C-alpha positions in Angstrom: 72.8 120.3 111.3 71.0 117.4 109.6 67.5 116.1 110.4 65.7 112.8 110.0 61.9 112.5 110.3 61.1 109.1 111.9 57.5 108.2 112.6 56.8 111.2 114.8 60.4 111.4 116.0 62.7 114.0 114.7 66.4 113.3 115.0 68.8 116.3 114.7 72.3 115.3 114.1 75.3 117.6 114.5 79.0 116.9 114.1 81.8 117.6 116.5 85.5 117.2 115.9 87.1 114.3 117.7 90.4 114.6 119.5 91.7 111.2 118.5 93.7 111.3 115.2 91.6 108.4 113.9 88.2 109.8 114.9 86.8 112.0 112.2 83.6 113.2 113.9 81.6 112.7 117.0 77.9 112.3 116.3 75.5 113.5 118.9 71.8 112.6 118.3 69.1 114.5 120.1 65.6 113.2 119.5 63.2 116.1 119.7 59.8 114.6 120.3 56.9 116.1 118.4 53.8 117.2 120.2 51.7 114.6 118.4 54.1 111.8 119.5 52.9 109.5 122.3 56.5 109.4 123.4 56.5 113.1 124.4 58.9 114.1 127.2 60.1 117.4 128.5 63.7 116.1 128.7 65.4 115.3 125.3 67.3 112.1 125.3 71.0 112.5 124.3 72.8 109.5 122.8 76.6 109.6 122.2 76.3 107.5 119.0 79.9 107.7 117.8 78.4 106.5 114.6 80.5 108.0 111.9 83.9 107.2 113.5 83.4 103.7 114.9 85.1 101.8 112.1 88.1 104.1 112.3 88.2 104.5 116.0 88.5 100.9 117.0 85.9 101.1 119.7 83.8 98.1 118.6 82.7 95.3 120.8 82.6 92.6 118.1 81.5 89.0 118.3 84.4 86.5 118.9 84.8 83.8 116.3 88.3 82.5 117.0 91.7 83.8 116.3 92.4 85.2 112.9 95.3 83.9 110.9 97.7 86.8 111.3 100.6 87.3 108.9 103.8 89.1 110.0 104.2 92.5 108.4 107.1 93.0 106.1 109.0 96.2 106.3 110.0 96.1 102.6 108.3 99.3 101.8 107.4 102.4 103.8 103.8 102.8 105.0 101.4 104.3 102.5 100.1 107.8 103.2 96.6 106.7 104.1 94.3 105.7 107.0 94.4 102.1 105.6 96.8 100.0 107.6 95.2 96.5 108.1 93.5 94.4 105.4 91.7 91.1 105.9 91.6 88.7 102.9 88.9 86.1 102.7 89.5 83.0 100.5 86.0 81.8 99.7 84.6 78.4 100.6 86.9 75.7 102.1 86.7 72.4 103.9 83.5 70.5 103.1 82.4 73.4 100.8 84.5 73.2 97.6 82.7 76.0 95.9 82.2 75.6 92.1 84.1 72.8 90.3 84.8 72.6 86.6 87.6 71.4 84.3 89.5 69.8 87.1 89.5 72.9 89.2 88.0 73.4 92.7 87.2 77.0 93.6 88.4 76.6 97.2 91.9 75.7 96.1 92.2 78.3 93.4 91.1 81.2 95.5 93.2 80.2 98.5 96.3 80.2 96.3 95.4 83.7 94.9 94.6 85.0 98.4 98.0 83.8 99.7 99.8 85.5 96.8 97.7 88.7 97.4 98.7 88.7 101.0 102.4 88.6 100.0 101.9 91.5 97.6 100.2 93.7 100.2 102.7 92.8 102.9 105.5 93.9 100.5 103.8 97.3 100.3 104.0 97.6 104.1 100.5 96.7 105.0 99.4 94.4 107.9 97.4 91.5 106.4 95.3 88.7 108.0 93.4 85.9 106.3 90.2 84.4 107.4 91.6 81.0 106.4 95.1 79.9 105.4 94.3 76.2 105.1 91.6 74.1 103.6 89.0 74.7 106.3 85.4 75.8 106.4 84.3 79.1 108.0 80.6 80.1 108.2 79.7 83.1 106.1 79.1 85.4 109.1 82.3 84.3 110.7 84.4 85.8 107.8 83.5 89.5 108.1 83.3 89.0 111.9 87.1 88.4 111.8 87.6 91.7 110.1 85.2 93.5 112.5 86.9 92.1 115.5 90.3 93.1 114.2 89.0 96.6 113.3 90.5 96.1 109.9 90.5 99.0 107.4 89.5 96.9 104.3 87.9 93.5 103.7 88.6 91.6 100.4 86.8 88.3 99.6 88.2 86.3 96.7 86.0 83.9 94.7 85.8 82.2 91.3 82.6 82.2 89.2 80.6 79.7 87.2 77.7 79.8 84.7 75.6 77.2 82.8 76.5 79.1 79.7 80.1 77.9 79.3 80.9 80.9 77.0 80.5 83.4 79.8 83.8 84.7 81.1 85.4 87.7 82.8 85.9 89.4 86.1 83.2 90.7 88.4 83.5 92.8 91.5 80.8 93.4 94.1 80.4 95.8 97.0 77.7 96.0 99.7 74.2 97.1 98.9 72.2 99.2 101.3 70.1 96.8 103.5 67.3 97.3 106.0 68.2 96.5 109.6 65.7 94.1 111.1 64.2 94.5 114.6 66.2 91.5 115.8 69.6 92.8 114.5 72.2 93.9 117.0 73.0 97.6 117.5 76.1 99.2 115.9 79.4 98.8 117.6 79.7 100.4 121.1 76.0 101.1 121.2 73.4 99.0 123.1 69.7 99.4 123.6 70.3 100.4 127.2 72.3 103.4 126.1 69.5 104.7 123.9 66.8 106.6 125.7 64.1 105.4 123.2 65.4 102.3 121.5 63.5 101.5 118.3 64.1 99.9 114.9 64.0 103.4 113.4 66.8 104.8 115.6 68.8 101.6 115.0 68.5 102.1 111.3 69.6 105.7 111.5 72.7 104.8 113.5 73.6 102.0 111.2 73.1 104.3 108.2 75.5 106.8 109.7 78.1 104.1 110.3 77.9 102.5 106.9 76.9 105.2 104.5 80.5 106.4 103.8 81.7 102.8 104.0 79.5 101.9 101.1 80.8 104.8 99.0 84.4 103.7 99.7 83.5 100.1 98.9 82.3 101.2 95.5 85.5 103.2 94.9 87.6 100.2 96.0 85.7 97.9 93.7 86.1 100.2 90.7 89.9 100.5 91.4 90.3 96.7 91.5 88.2 96.2 88.4 90.3 98.7 86.4 93.6 97.2 87.5 92.5 93.6 86.8 91.2 94.6 83.4 94.4 96.4 82.5 96.9 93.9 83.8 95.1 90.6 82.9 93.7 91.8 79.6 90.4 90.3 80.6 87.0 92.0 80.6 85.7 93.2 83.9 82.0 92.6 83.4 80.5 94.5 86.3 81.1 96.5 89.5 77.8 96.4 91.3 76.2 96.2 94.7 75.2 92.8 96.2 73.6 91.5 99.4 76.2 88.8 100.0 76.6 88.1 103.7 80.3 88.6 103.7 79.8 92.1 102.3 76.7 93.3 104.2 78.0 92.3 107.6 81.4 94.0 107.2 81.8 97.3 109.0 84.6 98.6 106.8 84.9 99.1 103.0 84.5 95.6 101.5 84.5 94.0 98.1 84.1 90.5 96.7 86.2 89.7 93.7 85.2 87.0 91.2 88.5 86.3 89.5 87.0 84.5 86.5 84.7 81.7 85.3 86.0 78.2 85.9 83.1 77.0 83.8 84.7 78.6 80.8 87.4 76.4 79.4 89.8 79.1 78.4 89.5 80.9 81.6 89.8 77.7 83.7 92.9 76.9 81.8 94.4 80.2 82.7 93.4 79.9 86.4 95.0 76.5 86.5 98.4 78.1 85.8 100.3 79.4 88.8 101.7 82.3 86.7 98.2 83.5 85.9 97.0 83.2 89.6 100.1 85.2 90.6 99.2 87.8 87.9 95.6 87.9 89.2 96.9 88.5 92.8 99.2 91.3 91.5 96.3 92.9 89.7 94.0 92.9 92.8 96.9 94.3 94.9 97.5 97.0 92.3 93.8 98.0 92.5 93.8 98.1 96.3 97.0 100.1 96.4 95.7 102.6 93.9 92.6 103.0 96.1 94.8 103.5 99.1 96.9 106.1 97.4 93.9 108.0 96.2 92.5 108.0 99.7 95.8 109.1 101.1 96.0 112.0 98.6 92.6 113.2 99.7 93.9 113.6 103.3 97.1 115.5 102.4 
């Protein structure tokens, strides 16, 4: 049993096994009100939070943002031994938002091409893949992870290109979600509403979100490290950082998520490479190799 002390409210959390093969645990939260609390009550409030298994269970009630661009699954390879089955790829920017532009390259076109190539690689490995955009169109930032949330995807990968005023800066960077505080106006985690919570509060909401996303953040870091290693090895390019960030597309995703900066188009040598189809294909292959390495490692942990 695990306890949280929350402004005069103690939350005791205990785990129960779930019957569904995709549910890892059922979380039952019982607030035990302290004598000093003005919210004292003889009857404890029990909330079936389902927190730790929401992402895997597929019991979310996500916001609708339009149909995702689904790609048919190729049966070229047997499914990997892992809980990862569906991946959403997000090509950054698009439409009226070109992203960064240097040396004749526009980020929105470069990353869309890499995203398409990445999709083909992952499909060849037997994974189901969807893209937030498959054409030159703009999608609001929140709408991108919302596609993955609505699909109950297992991974979310956003592809971008970087730029710096210092034209000598080059290399790959990978980001994963940073822990963030849930505001009082934020919605409740999937499948939970304020009406279902006996004593709804920002504190309870924060605890529930923390239960949902804590393991997800750990997995995001592991995914980012695997992608970084693969890109550094296969592209012979430095991977400068793997670090947390508060990007909207990361912090609003309910599954392991990473944002990959494939290189600096502000650097002439790197822009020249990214302008070549062969290098973009190699970059997609490297990202795919990192994702598959992560999936295999996760699968091995469940044997």
